[in-house]
gemmi code that builds the backbone of each chain (N, CA, C; Angstrom):
import gemmi

chains = {
    "A": [
        ("MET", (-14.529, 27.588, 10.001), (-14.005, 27.585, 8.623), (-14.989, 26.849, 7.707)),
        ("THR", (-15.234, 27.378, 6.515), (-16.162, 26.710, 5.595), (-15.566, 25.394, 5.100)),
        ("PRO", (-16.442, 24.373, 4.938), (-15.914, 23.109, 4.420), (-15.296, 23.334, 3.039)),
        ("GLY", (-14.141, 22.716, 2.829), (-13.507, 22.831, 1.523), (-12.600, 24.032, 1.372)),
        ("ALA", (-12.393, 24.765, 2.474), (-11.549, 25.964, 2.385), (-10.099, 25.585, 2.063)),
        ("GLY", (-9.715, 24.367, 2.420), (-8.320, 23.948, 2.205), (-8.065, 23.307, 0.854)),
        ("LEU", (-9.037, 23.397, -0.061), (-8.833, 22.773, -1.382), (-7.662, 23.426, -2.104)),
        ("ASP", (-6.885, 22.597, -2.791), (-5.703, 23.092, -3.501), (-5.963, 23.006, -5.008)),
        ("GLU", (-5.800, 24.131, -5.674), (-6.070, 24.196, -7.120), (-5.231, 23.164, -7.904)),
        ("ALA", (-4.054, 22.868, -7.398), (-3.160, 21.928, -8.108), (-3.763, 20.530, -8.224)),
        ("PHE", (-4.642, 20.176, -7.289), (-5.228, 18.820, -7.304), (-6.682, 18.832, -7.769)),
        ("ARG", (-7.109, 19.918, -8.388), (-8.508, 19.990, -8.816), (-8.797, 19.129, -10.042)),
        ("THR", (-7.765, 18.820, -10.832), (-8.032, 17.901, -11.949), (-7.816, 16.476, -11.443)),
        ("VAL", (-8.664, 15.570, -11.921), (-8.587, 14.173, -11.473), (-7.214, 13.581, -11.826)),
        ("THR", (-6.674, 13.978, -12.968), (-5.382, 13.437, -13.394), (-4.282, 13.767, -12.384)),
        ("ARG", (-4.208, 15.032, -11.978), (-3.150, 15.418, -11.032), (-3.396, 14.788, -9.658)),
        ("LEU", (-4.669, 14.670, -9.304), (-5.004, 14.042, -8.019), (-4.551, 12.576, -8.024)),
        ("ARG", (-4.822, 11.882, -9.139), (-4.414, 10.480, -9.265), (-2.897, 10.338, -9.153)),
        ("ILE", (-2.187, 11.185, -9.896), (-0.718, 11.109, -9.890), (-0.188, 11.334, -8.472)),
        ("ALA", (-0.688, 12.386, -7.823), (-0.198, 12.720, -6.480), (-0.536, 11.620, -5.478)),
        ("ALA", (-1.756, 11.078, -5.568), (-2.163, 10.029, -4.620), (-1.321, 8.769, -4.841)),
        ("PHE", (-1.059, 8.453, -6.114), (-0.217, 7.284, -6.410), (1.178, 7.482, -5.815)),
        ("LEU", (1.763, 8.668, -6.056), (3.120, 8.933, -5.572), (3.178, 9.043, -4.051)),
        ("SER", (2.047, 9.387, -3.431), (2.033, 9.515, -1.965), (2.203, 8.156, -1.279)),
        ("ALA", (1.998, 7.069, -2.044), (2.096, 5.722, -1.461), (3.516, 5.185, -1.464)),
        ("CYS", (4.446, 5.915, -2.112), (5.803, 5.374, -2.229), (6.843, 6.478, -2.088)),
        ("ASP", (8.100, 6.058, -1.972), (9.185, 7.047, -1.930), (9.367, 7.652, -3.318)),
        ("GLU", (9.433, 6.800, -4.313), (9.511, 7.269, -5.695), (9.041, 6.164, -6.633)),
        ("SER", (8.672, 6.574, -7.832), (8.140, 5.591, -8.776), (8.653, 5.872, -10.177)),
        ("ASP", (8.802, 4.805, -10.916), (9.213, 4.898, -12.300), (8.110, 5.589, -13.109)),
        ("PHE", (8.517, 6.430, -14.049), (7.558, 7.162, -14.893), (6.555, 6.197, -15.529)),
        ("ARG", (7.072, 5.056, -16.027), (6.174, 4.119, -16.724), (5.164, 3.465, -15.789)),
        ("ALA", (5.575, 3.249, -14.535), (4.645, 2.652, -13.562), (3.492, 3.624, -13.290)),
        ("VAL", (3.817, 4.888, -13.104), (2.763, 5.886, -12.854), (1.837, 5.960, -14.069)),
        ("GLN", (2.466, 5.958, -15.227), (1.701, 6.038, -16.480), (0.731, 4.863, -16.601)),
        ("GLU", (1.265, 3.663, -16.323), (0.445, 2.450, -16.462), (-0.693, 2.417, -15.444)),
        ("TYR", (-0.350, 2.635, -14.156), (-1.352, 2.478, -13.104), (-2.359, 3.631, -13.074)),
        ("CYS", (-1.931, 4.819, -13.523), (-2.882, 5.945, -13.541), (-3.605, 6.024, -14.885)),
        ("GLY", (-3.236, 5.151, -15.818), (-3.912, 5.091, -17.114), (-3.758, 6.369, -17.926)),
        ("LEU", (-2.511, 6.863, -18.007), (-2.258, 8.129, -18.704), (-1.293, 7.933, -19.872)),
        ("SER", (-1.409, 8.825, -20.841), (-0.437, 8.806, -21.934), (0.841, 9.485, -21.436)),
        ("PRO", (1.991, 9.169, -22.048), (3.245, 9.785, -21.595), (3.190, 11.315, -21.612)),
        ("SER", (2.587, 11.867, -22.674), (2.563, 13.336, -22.777), (1.689, 13.966, -21.693)),
        ("LEU", (0.545, 13.317, -21.410), (-0.355, 13.851, -20.379), (0.305, 13.773, -19.000)),
        ("LEU", (0.975, 12.646, -18.750), (1.659, 12.499, -17.460), (2.772, 13.535, -17.349)),
        ("SER", (3.542, 13.674, -18.414), (4.661, 14.611, -18.413), (4.172, 16.039, -18.142)),
        ("LYS", (3.093, 16.420, -18.815), (2.539, 17.771, -18.671), (2.103, 18.021, -17.220)),
        ("ASN", (1.422, 17.048, -16.652), (0.901, 17.219, -15.292), (1.996, 17.153, -14.230)),
        ("VAL", (3.000, 16.317, -14.482), (4.124, 16.250, -13.529), (4.904, 17.567, -13.577)),
        ("THR", (5.053, 18.123, -14.753), (5.736, 19.419, -14.875), (4.986, 20.475, -14.069)),
        ("PHE", (3.664, 20.465, -14.161), (2.854, 21.423, -13.392), (3.086, 21.230, -11.889)),
        ("LEU", (3.028, 19.968, -11.447), (3.219, 19.685, -10.015), (4.637, 20.079, -9.572)),
        ("ALA", (5.617, 19.859, -10.453), (7.005, 20.215, -10.127), (7.141, 21.736, -10.016)),
        ("GLU", (6.456, 22.453, -10.869), (6.504, 23.928, -10.814), (5.926, 24.455, -9.501)),
        ("GLN", (4.959, 23.715, -8.969), (4.356, 24.111, -7.682), (5.239, 23.697, -6.500)),
        ("GLY", (6.274, 22.925, -6.807), (7.133, 22.405, -5.740), (6.556, 21.160, -5.095)),
        ("TYR", (5.565, 20.540, -5.743), (4.893, 19.372, -5.175), (5.520, 18.044, -5.639)),
        ("ALA", (6.228, 18.072, -6.747), (6.810, 16.827, -7.267), (8.236, 17.081, -7.739)),
        ("GLU", (8.993, 16.000, -7.800), (10.366, 16.101, -8.308), (10.591, 15.025, -9.353)),
        ("VAL", (11.389, 15.376, -10.346), (11.707, 14.424, -11.420), (13.201, 14.124, -11.358)),
        ("ARG", (13.536, 12.829, -11.371), (14.951, 12.447, -11.339), (15.221, 11.534, -12.531)),
        ("LYS", (16.233, 11.876, -13.286), (16.569, 11.044, -14.439), (17.793, 10.203, -14.111)),
        ("GLY", (17.771, 8.955, -14.520), (18.895, 8.062, -14.237), (18.923, 6.916, -15.222)),
        ("HIS", (19.716, 5.925, -14.914), (19.837, 4.745, -15.772), (19.717, 3.483, -14.938)),
        ("VAL", (19.064, 2.476, -15.494), (19.098, 1.131, -14.916), (19.824, 0.291, -15.947)),
        ("GLY", (21.097, -0.031, -15.657), (21.951, -0.618, -16.687), (22.213, 0.467, -17.726)),
        ("LYS", (21.870, 0.155, -18.972), (22.059, 1.170, -20.012), (20.743, 1.845, -20.390)),
        ("VAL", (19.670, 1.388, -19.716), (18.334, 1.906, -20.076), (18.045, 3.202, -19.305)),
        ("PRO", (17.748, 4.292, -20.015), (17.418, 5.536, -19.307), (16.060, 5.423, -18.619)),
        ("ARG", (15.995, 5.914, -17.406), (14.744, 5.856, -16.636), (14.457, 7.229, -16.040)),
        ("THR", (13.181, 7.499, -15.846), (12.774, 8.732, -15.172), (12.007, 8.343, -13.925)),
        ("TRP", (12.416, 8.917, -12.790), (11.769, 8.616, -11.525), (11.009, 9.840, -11.033)),
        ("LEU", (9.838, 9.598, -10.488), (9.004, 10.696, -9.984), (8.791, 10.517, -8.490)),
        ("ARG", (8.776, 11.632, -7.776), (8.457, 11.542, -6.339), (7.683, 12.780, -5.909)),
        ("LEU", (6.886, 12.571, -4.870), (6.139, 13.679, -4.296), (7.022, 14.305, -3.215)),
        ("THR", (7.157, 15.616, -3.223), (7.979, 16.272, -2.194), (7.194, 16.321, -0.883)),
        ("GLN", (7.879, 16.676, 0.202), (7.195, 16.795, 1.490), (6.098, 17.861, 1.391)),
        ("ARG", (6.411, 18.928, 0.666), (5.422, 19.991, 0.468), (4.195, 19.455, -0.273)),
        ("GLY", (4.448, 18.623, -1.261), (3.357, 18.013, -2.023), (2.521, 17.085, -1.162)),
        ("ARG", (3.197, 16.321, -0.297), (2.470, 15.402, 0.604), (1.562, 16.182, 1.546)),
        ("THR", (2.108, 17.275, 2.089), (1.320, 18.099, 3.015), (0.128, 18.713, 2.290)),
        ("ALA", (0.385, 19.249, 1.089), (-0.686, 19.882, 0.315), (-1.776, 18.865, -0.041)),
        ("LEU", (-1.352, 17.661, -0.419), (-2.329, 16.615, -0.760), (-3.153, 16.241, 0.476)),
        ("ALA", (-2.477, 16.112, 1.618), (-3.198, 15.760, 2.859), (-4.247, 16.832, 3.177)),
        ("HIS", (-3.878, 18.104, 3.022), (-4.842, 19.189, 3.285), (-6.001, 19.138, 2.300)),
        ("HIS", (-5.668, 18.862, 1.045), (-6.702, 18.799, 0.009), (-7.694, 17.667, 0.309)),
        ("LEU", (-7.165, 16.499, 0.695), (-8.038, 15.348, 0.990), (-8.896, 15.623, 2.230)),
        ("THR", (-8.301, 16.306, 3.207), (-9.075, 16.674, 4.402), (-10.232, 17.593, 4.001)),
        ("ALA", (-9.924, 18.548, 3.119), (-10.966, 19.485, 2.669), (-12.076, 18.751, 1.917)),
        ("LEU", (-11.684, 17.783, 1.086), (-12.690, 16.987, 0.355), (-13.579, 16.221, 1.335)),
        ("GLN", (-12.936, 15.641, 2.356), (-13.695, 14.885, 3.349), (-14.667, 15.795, 4.095)),
        ("GLU", (-14.227, 17.021, 4.371), (-15.097, 17.995, 5.068), (-16.335, 18.301, 4.228)),
        ("ILE", (-16.126, 18.468, 2.924), (-17.260, 18.761, 2.030), (-18.244, 17.583, 2.040)),
        ("ALA", (-17.680, 16.367, 1.904), (-18.541, 15.176, 1.884), (-19.281, 15.022, 3.207)),
        ("ASP", (-18.565, 15.248, 4.330), (-19.178, 15.106, 5.656), (-20.258, 16.163, 5.884)),
        ("ALA", (-19.968, 17.388, 5.436), (-20.943, 18.486, 5.632), (-22.241, 18.173, 4.895)),
        ("ALA", (-22.108, 17.638, 3.674), (-23.299, 17.293, 2.891), (-24.078, 16.168, 3.563)),
        ("ALA", (-23.332, 15.180, 4.100), (-23.992, 14.062, 4.788), (-24.720, 14.577, 6.025)),
        ("GLY", (-24.084, 15.518, 6.747), (-24.696, 16.110, 7.944), (-25.967, 16.863, 7.601)),
        ("GLN", (-25.909, 17.612, 6.496), (-27.102, 18.355, 6.055), (-28.230, 17.395, 5.691)),
        ("GLY", (-27.853, 16.296, 5.026), (-28.843, 15.285, 4.634), (-29.556, 14.706, 5.838)),
        ("ARG", (-28.771, 14.422, 6.896), (-29.363, 13.857, 8.125), (-30.288, 14.874, 8.782)),
        ("ALA", (-29.835, 16.149, 8.792), (-30.659, 17.213, 9.409), (-31.994, 17.350, 8.672)),
        ("LEU", (-31.920, 17.297, 7.326), (-33.163, 17.394, 6.532), (-34.092, 16.223, 6.826)),
        ("GLY", (-33.522, 15.047, 6.965), (-34.295, 13.843, 7.270), (-35.030, 13.985, 8.596)),
        ("LYS", (-34.325, 14.561, 9.599), (-34.938, 14.741, 10.920), (-36.095, 15.741, 10.857)),
        ("ASP", (-35.880, 16.829, 10.067), (-36.917, 17.847, 9.914), (-38.193, 17.237, 9.354)),
        ("ARG", (-38.008, 16.336, 8.361), (-39.189, 15.707, 7.729), (-39.930, 14.831, 8.730)),
        ("ASP", (-39.140, 14.122, 9.623), (-39.768, 13.273, 10.644), (-40.549, 14.156, 11.608)),
    ],
    "B": [
        ("MET", (-13.496, 28.712, -4.894), (-13.396, 27.402, -5.550), (-14.482, 26.483, -4.969)),
        ("ALA", (-15.633, 26.454, -5.622), (-16.751, 25.678, -5.084), (-16.669, 24.238, -5.586)),
        ("MET", (-17.140, 23.335, -4.740), (-17.180, 21.926, -5.141), (-18.341, 21.272, -4.417)),
        ("ASP", (-19.139, 20.470, -5.141), (-20.258, 19.846, -4.427), (-19.827, 18.493, -3.842)),
        ("ALA", (-20.713, 17.935, -3.021), (-20.374, 16.733, -2.260), (-20.101, 15.541, -3.178)),
        ("ASP", (-20.864, 15.445, -4.287), (-20.648, 14.312, -5.204), (-19.251, 14.359, -5.814)),
        ("ASP", (-18.831, 15.569, -6.209), (-17.482, 15.719, -6.770), (-16.430, 15.382, -5.714)),
        ("ALA", (-16.691, 15.821, -4.492), (-15.733, 15.564, -3.405), (-15.594, 14.069, -3.172)),
        ("ARG", (-16.742, 13.372, -3.140), (-16.698, 11.917, -2.911), (-15.993, 11.211, -4.073)),
        ("ARG", (-16.280, 11.653, -5.292), (-15.632, 11.055, -6.473), (-14.111, 11.242, -6.395)),
        ("ASP", (-13.685, 12.460, -6.035), (-12.244, 12.717, -5.934), (-11.606, 11.895, -4.811)),
        ("LEU", (-12.329, 11.756, -3.705), (-11.803, 10.936, -2.599), (-11.623, 9.485, -3.044)),
        ("ASP", (-12.598, 8.973, -3.812), (-12.496, 7.603, -4.332), (-11.302, 7.459, -5.274)),
        ("GLU", (-11.151, 8.447, -6.156), (-10.019, 8.421, -7.100), (-8.697, 8.384, -6.347)),
        ("ALA", (-8.604, 9.236, -5.311), (-7.361, 9.311, -4.530), (-7.107, 7.994, -3.800)),
        ("ARG", (-8.171, 7.397, -3.257), (-8.023, 6.141, -2.527), (-7.552, 5.020, -3.460)),
        ("ILE", (-8.183, 4.930, -4.638), (-7.813, 3.879, -5.596), (-6.359, 4.069, -6.052)),
        ("SER", (-5.983, 5.314, -6.344), (-4.613, 5.562, -6.797), (-3.612, 5.252, -5.700)),
        ("TYR", (-3.955, 5.615, -4.453), (-3.061, 5.297, -3.338), (-2.885, 3.779, -3.226)),
        ("GLU", (-4.016, 3.054, -3.312), (-3.979, 1.592, -3.221), (-3.058, 0.997, -4.285)),
        ("LEU", (-3.158, 1.530, -5.509), (-2.327, 1.022, -6.602), (-0.853, 1.304, -6.346)),
        ("GLY", (-0.567, 2.459, -5.749), (0.820, 2.802, -5.440), (1.369, 1.977, -4.299)),
        ("ALA", (0.531, 1.744, -3.294), (0.982, 1.007, -2.106), (0.994, -0.498, -2.359)),
        ("ARG", (-0.015, -0.969, -3.071), (-0.139, -2.412, -3.312), (-0.452, -2.665, -4.786)),
        ("PRO", (0.565, -2.547, -5.652), (0.310, -2.759, -7.085), (-0.168, -4.197, -7.342)),
        ("PRO", (-0.913, -4.422, -8.423), (-1.367, -5.776, -8.744), (-0.186, -6.742, -8.841)),
        ("LEU", (-0.431, -7.982, -8.421), (0.655, -8.972, -8.383), (0.548, -9.942, -9.555)),
        ("PRO", (1.679, -10.524, -9.977), (1.582, -11.606, -10.967), (0.923, -12.825, -10.315)),
        ("GLY", (0.316, -13.677, -11.112), (-0.472, -14.803, -10.607), (0.281, -15.773, -9.703)),
        ("TRP", (1.595, -15.922, -9.886), (2.362, -16.904, -9.097), (2.663, -16.394, -7.686)),
        ("ALA", (2.593, -15.085, -7.473), (3.032, -14.520, -6.185), (2.139, -14.930, -4.999)),
        ("PRO", (0.788, -14.883, -5.121), (-0.031, -15.258, -3.958), (0.204, -16.692, -3.455)),
        ("PRO", (0.201, -17.726, -4.338), (0.466, -19.060, -3.808), (1.868, -19.191, -3.230)),
        ("ALA", (2.841, -18.549, -3.880), (4.222, -18.639, -3.381), (4.309, -18.053, -1.969)),
        ("CYS", (3.703, -16.888, -1.767), (3.740, -16.257, -0.438), (2.948, -17.081, 0.575)),
        ("GLY", (1.808, -17.622, 0.145), (0.989, -18.442, 1.031), (1.764, -19.649, 1.536)),
        ("VAL", (2.454, -20.321, 0.616), (3.242, -21.512, 0.991), (4.383, -21.114, 1.930)),
        ("LEU", (5.044, -19.992, 1.623), (6.159, -19.540, 2.475), (5.677, -19.234, 3.894)),
        ("VAL", (4.532, -18.547, 4.001), (4.000, -18.194, 5.323), (3.582, -19.458, 6.077)),
        ("ALA", (2.901, -20.381, 5.388), (2.471, -21.634, 6.029), (3.686, -22.413, 6.531)),
        ("ALA", (4.712, -22.516, 5.680), (5.924, -23.249, 6.068), (6.639, -22.534, 7.215)),
        ("ALA", (6.641, -21.205, 7.188), (7.320, -20.428, 8.242), (6.695, -20.720, 9.601)),
        ("ILE", (5.359, -20.698, 9.666), (4.684, -20.901, 10.961), (4.829, -22.364, 11.416)),
        ("ALA", (4.707, -23.291, 10.460), (4.833, -24.713, 10.811), (6.236, -25.012, 11.334)),
        ("LEU", (7.248, -24.462, 10.667), (8.639, -24.684, 11.078), (8.909, -24.036, 12.432)),
        ("ASP", (8.348, -22.861, 12.603), (8.504, -22.111, 13.854), (7.931, -22.892, 15.036)),
        ("GLY", (6.824, -23.610, 14.773), (6.153, -24.327, 15.858), (6.523, -25.788, 15.961)),
        ("LEU", (7.591, -26.181, 15.282), (8.007, -27.589, 15.285), (8.356, -28.077, 16.699)),
        ("ALA", (8.952, -27.196, 17.474), (9.253, -27.423, 18.896), (9.938, -28.749, 19.224)),
        ("PRO", (11.108, -29.003, 18.657), (11.825, -30.214, 19.050), (12.414, -30.053, 20.461)),
        ("GLU", (12.808, -31.159, 21.067), (13.330, -31.115, 22.444), (14.642, -30.336, 22.518)),
        ("SER", (15.526, -30.626, 21.573), (16.843, -29.982, 21.577), (16.695, -28.479, 21.384)),
        ("ILE", (17.351, -27.710, 22.245), (17.254, -26.250, 22.174), (17.837, -25.722, 20.871)),
        ("TRP", (18.909, -26.393, 20.388), (19.544, -25.935, 19.145), (18.642, -26.167, 17.932)),
        ("LEU", (18.016, -27.339, 17.941), (17.080, -27.622, 16.834), (15.893, -26.662, 16.881)),
        ("ARG", (15.469, -26.352, 18.101), (14.333, -25.435, 18.277), (14.709, -24.041, 17.736)),
        ("LEU", (15.915, -23.583, 18.108), (16.386, -22.281, 17.620), (16.512, -22.290, 16.092)),
        ("ALA", (17.005, -23.424, 15.567), (17.154, -23.538, 14.107), (15.788, -23.480, 13.434)),
        ("GLY", (14.792, -24.135, 14.051), (13.422, -24.119, 13.496), (12.855, -22.715, 13.483)),
        ("VAL", (13.040, -21.990, 14.591), (12.538, -20.621, 14.674), (13.263, -19.730, 13.654)),
        ("ALA", (14.594, -19.929, 13.578), (15.379, -19.139, 12.616), (14.918, -19.439, 11.187)),
        ("GLY", (14.654, -20.717, 10.909), (14.163, -21.105, 9.586), (12.818, -20.455, 9.292)),
        ("GLY", (11.972, -20.416, 10.314), (10.666, -19.758, 10.163), (10.824, -18.283, 9.843)),
        ("ILE", (11.762, -17.638, 10.546), (12.002, -16.209, 10.289), (12.482, -16.008, 8.851)),
        ("VAL", (13.405, -16.875, 8.433), (13.951, -16.758, 7.065), (12.827, -16.885, 6.027)),
        ("LEU", (11.942, -17.862, 6.235), (10.845, -18.064, 5.268), (9.870, -16.877, 5.277)),
        ("GLY", (9.584, -16.351, 6.480), (8.702, -15.183, 6.579), (9.303, -13.977, 5.886)),
        ("VAL", (10.607, -13.763, 6.124), (11.295, -12.639, 5.482), (11.318, -12.839, 3.963)),
        ("ALA", (11.480, -14.098, 3.547), (11.495, -14.392, 2.104), (10.164, -13.987, 1.460)),
        ("ALA", (9.051, -14.258, 2.172), (7.732, -13.883, 1.644), (7.637, -12.364, 1.486)),
        ("LEU", (8.135, -11.633, 2.500), (8.093, -10.169, 2.427), (8.980, -9.630, 1.303)),
        ("LEU", (10.199, -10.223, 1.206), (11.130, -9.776, 0.167), (10.592, -10.067, -1.233)),
        ("LEU", (9.872, -11.189, -1.347), (9.279, -11.541, -2.639), (8.288, -10.442, -3.083)),
        ("LEU", (7.431, -10.039, -2.132), (6.448, -8.999, -2.457), (7.141, -7.670, -2.775)),
        ("GLN", (8.175, -7.372, -1.961), (8.903, -6.118, -2.184), (9.625, -6.137, -3.529)),
        ("GLY", (10.175, -7.319, -3.875), (10.884, -7.457, -5.141), (9.960, -7.250, -6.333)),
        ("VAL", (8.745, -7.806, -6.241), (7.773, -7.647, -7.329), (7.441, -6.162, -7.492)),
        ("ARG", (7.265, -5.472, -6.365), (6.912, -4.050, -6.394), (8.058, -3.225, -7.006)),
        ("THR", (9.281, -3.551, -6.607), (10.441, -2.826, -7.139), (10.556, -3.066, -8.642)),
        ("GLN", (10.312, -4.324, -9.045), (10.386, -4.664, -10.463), (9.343, -3.874, -11.268)),
        ("GLN", (8.213, -3.588, -10.611), (7.152, -2.829, -11.280), (7.474, -1.330, -11.318)),
        ("GLY", (8.566, -0.938, -10.658), (9.007, 0.461, -10.724), (8.551, 1.316, -9.566)),
        ("VAL", (8.130, 0.697, -8.459), (7.657, 1.461, -7.309), (8.564, 1.158, -6.111)),
        ("ARG", (9.130, 2.202, -5.514), (10.071, 2.006, -4.401), (9.553, 2.631, -3.113)),
        ("GLY", (9.730, 1.911, -2.002), (9.369, 2.451, -0.685), (7.864, 2.458, -0.452)),
        ("VAL", (7.488, 2.443, 0.805), (6.052, 2.477, 1.151), (5.801, 3.664, 2.077)),
        ("ARG", (4.776, 4.418, 1.815), (4.418, 5.553, 2.662), (2.940, 5.464, 3.030)),
        ("GLY", (2.592, 6.139, 4.099), (1.176, 6.245, 4.482), (0.673, 5.050, 5.255)),
        ("PRO", (-0.645, 4.789, 5.221), (-1.239, 3.710, 6.028), (-0.633, 2.333, 5.749)),
        ("ALA", (-0.202, 2.089, 4.513), (0.370, 0.778, 4.169), (1.627, 0.497, 4.981)),
        ("ARG", (2.349, 1.543, 5.367), (3.561, 1.362, 6.166), (3.196, 0.854, 7.569)),
        ("LYS", (2.061, 1.356, 8.080), (1.620, 0.916, 9.413), (1.242, -0.559, 9.398)),
        ("GLU", (0.687, -1.005, 8.265), (0.340, -2.432, 8.137), (1.576, -3.298, 8.291)),
        ("ARG", (2.695, -2.813, 7.740), (3.947, -3.573, 7.851), (4.360, -3.701, 9.307)),
        ("ALA", (4.161, -2.622, 10.068), (4.507, -2.655, 11.490), (3.663, -3.732, 12.185)),
        ("GLY", (2.413, -3.870, 11.763), (1.526, -4.900, 12.308), (2.048, -6.292, 12.002)),
        ("LEU", (2.567, -6.471, 10.772), (3.115, -7.773, 10.375), (4.337, -8.135, 11.218)),
        ("VAL", (5.172, -7.120, 11.496), (6.380, -7.360, 12.303), (5.975, -7.787, 13.719)),
        ("THR", (4.939, -7.145, 14.269), (4.452, -7.506, 15.606), (3.962, -8.962, 15.610)),
        ("MET", (3.221, -9.315, 14.538), (2.690, -10.677, 14.443), (3.836, -11.692, 14.337)),
        ("ALA", (4.859, -11.337, 13.550), (6.013, -12.224, 13.399), (6.709, -12.412, 14.754)),
        ("ALA", (6.842, -11.300, 15.501), (7.489, -11.379, 16.829), (6.683, -12.296, 17.744)),
        ("PHE", (5.357, -12.207, 17.644), (4.482, -13.077, 18.453), (4.759, -14.545, 18.145)),
        ("PHE", (4.841, -14.866, 16.841), (5.079, -16.261, 16.457), (6.464, -16.738, 16.905)),
        ("VAL", (7.447, -15.849, 16.879), (8.795, -16.223, 17.322), (8.759, -16.589, 18.804)),
        ("ILE", (8.080, -15.752, 19.595), (8.001, -16.013, 21.043), (7.253, -17.319, 21.311)),
        ("VAL", (6.137, -17.507, 20.587), (5.356, -18.748, 20.752), (6.213, -19.945, 20.352)),
        ("GLY", (6.956, -19.817, 19.253), (7.803, -20.899, 18.754), (8.884, -21.278, 19.758)),
        ("LEU", (9.460, -20.267, 20.405), (10.537, -20.535, 21.368), (10.025, -21.266, 22.612)),
        ("GLY", (8.781, -20.954, 22.990), (8.262, -21.552, 24.223), (7.271, -22.682, 23.994)),
        ("ALA", (7.059, -23.058, 22.751), (5.999, -24.043, 22.445), (6.333, -25.440, 22.974)),
        ("ALA", (5.286, -26.129, 23.434), (5.463, -27.521, 23.850), (5.361, -28.411, 22.610)),
        ("GLU", (5.957, -29.598, 22.702), (5.966, -30.518, 21.556), (4.534, -30.845, 21.093)),
        ("SER", (3.616, -30.875, 22.072), (2.232, -31.232, 21.749), (1.527, -30.156, 20.906)),
        ("MET", (2.129, -28.960, 20.876), (1.507, -27.871, 20.097), (1.885, -27.917, 18.614)),
        ("ARG", (2.776, -28.854, 18.280), (3.312, -28.945, 16.920), (2.209, -28.953, 15.858)),
        ("TYR", (1.193, -29.804, 16.092), (0.141, -29.952, 15.069), (-0.789, -28.736, 15.037)),
        ("ILE", (-0.965, -28.124, 16.219), (-1.780, -26.897, 16.259), (-1.090, -25.802, 15.446)),
        ("MET", (0.239, -25.683, 15.626), (0.997, -24.673, 14.887), (0.979, -24.975, 13.381)),
        ("ALA", (1.059, -26.254, 13.036), (1.016, -26.626, 11.612), (-0.340, -26.233, 11.019)),
        ("GLY", (-1.408, -26.500, 11.778), (-2.757, -26.133, 11.327), (-2.907, -24.632, 11.195)),
        ("LEU", (-2.342, -23.918, 12.188), (-2.375, -22.457, 12.162), (-1.629, -21.917, 10.932)),
        ("GLY", (-0.512, -22.595, 10.632), (0.284, -22.219, 9.458), (-0.512, -22.383, 8.172)),
        ("VAL", (-1.227, -23.511, 8.079), (-2.033, -23.758, 6.870), (-3.122, -22.697, 6.732)),
        ("VAL", (-3.792, -22.384, 7.852), (-4.864, -21.378, 7.822), (-4.285, -20.005, 7.427)),
        ("ALA", (-3.154, -19.631, 8.060), (-2.537, -18.334, 7.751), (-2.068, -18.290, 6.292)),
        ("GLY", (-1.480, -19.390, 5.830), (-1.015, -19.455, 4.448), (-2.158, -19.290, 3.457)),
        ("LEU", (-3.275, -19.966, 3.751), (-4.449, -19.834, 2.865), (-4.988, -18.408, 2.888)),
        ("ALA", (-4.996, -17.801, 4.096), (-5.490, -16.418, 4.215), (-4.620, -15.465, 3.386)),
        ("VAL", (-3.300, -15.682, 3.459), (-2.371, -14.838, 2.682), (-2.607, -15.056, 1.188)),
        ("TRP", (-2.770, -16.306, 0.797), (-2.998, -16.663, -0.612), (-4.259, -15.948, -1.135)),
        ("VAL", (-5.341, -16.060, -0.361), (-6.613, -15.451, -0.788), (-6.498, -13.916, -0.830)),
        ("ALA", (-5.902, -13.339, 0.232), (-5.799, -11.870, 0.292), (-4.945, -11.336, -0.851)),
        ("LEU", (-3.813, -11.985, -1.100), (-2.949, -11.520, -2.198), (-3.547, -11.868, -3.554)),
        ("GLY", (-4.332, -12.940, -3.588), (-4.982, -13.346, -4.836), (-5.925, -12.267, -5.363)),
        ("ARG", (-6.532, -11.539, -4.424), (-7.416, -10.436, -4.827), (-6.613, -9.356, -5.548)),
        ("ARG", (-5.389, -9.140, -5.070), (-4.529, -8.144, -5.720), (-4.089, -8.617, -7.092)),
        ("ALA", (-3.853, -9.931, -7.202), (-3.431, -10.479, -8.494), (-4.574, -10.372, -9.497)),
        ("ALA", (-5.813, -10.516, -8.986), (-6.982, -10.473, -9.867), (-7.218, -9.078, -10.436)),
        ("ARG", (-6.631, -8.034, -9.813), (-6.824, -6.661, -10.290), (-6.053, -6.378, -11.566)),
        ("ARG", (-5.118, -7.279, -11.918), (-4.266, -7.018, -13.094), (-5.071, -6.875, -14.349)),
    ],
}
model = gemmi.Model(1)
for chain_id, residues in chains.items():
    chain = gemmi.Chain(chain_id)
    for i, (resn, *xyz) in enumerate(residues, 1):
        res = gemmi.Residue()
        res.name, res.seqid = resn, gemmi.SeqId(i, " ")
        for name, pos in zip(("N", "CA", "C"), xyz):
            atom = gemmi.Atom()
            atom.name, atom.element = name, gemmi.Element(name[0])
            atom.pos, atom.b_iso = gemmi.Position(*pos), 0.0
            res.add_atom(atom)
        chain.add_residue(res)
    model.add_chain(chain)
structure = gemmi.Structure()
structure.add_model(model)
structure.setup_entities()
């Protein structure tokens, strides 16, 4: 299989990759926490989470803490699997390039 | 969908940093010393090893309570920051901590009185290590 064959279009933008990787570390996270730690504006986060939710990779849950409305985000099992495959594919690309670099070095020697 | 190695490495770094932030969000400045002191006190109390079996059990139980308090403190800060539950490699680290705690409980139960000062010293070293390690997370704020 060619390196990078498992890349997922949903994680090709750095923003969506950041959101998914952040959410992969927890069961669920407050919208504002994701926004703060991923350094995103509310609208950009909302747009990207909607995209991930449409793919079945993320879920949005609305609730209240006391009287304060809160939005919780979580990565679905499907999203976790897709992210794991995407990261594996990225690692394959990086490893393949490193392998080629070593081979070229040996040829020069 | 082509991607070169530099882009792949950059994306891997982004994913790693974001995962780290989700698993171990930056801490407020008071948390590292508080956890360090709790861990140091937990190990010292655990290794107090008095002659009386009841006092010894109480010391070990007190050590467990202080250790759990340190963990709950970190978990509470994370929950307050809006992040719930731990997934991935960070969860395995917790399993390692539980194993280490079990080790100290067993050592505490069987410790000789002469080991008291060694355990206190070990507690201070462990507490400082926790303080420094968590301090790095606090510095990321």
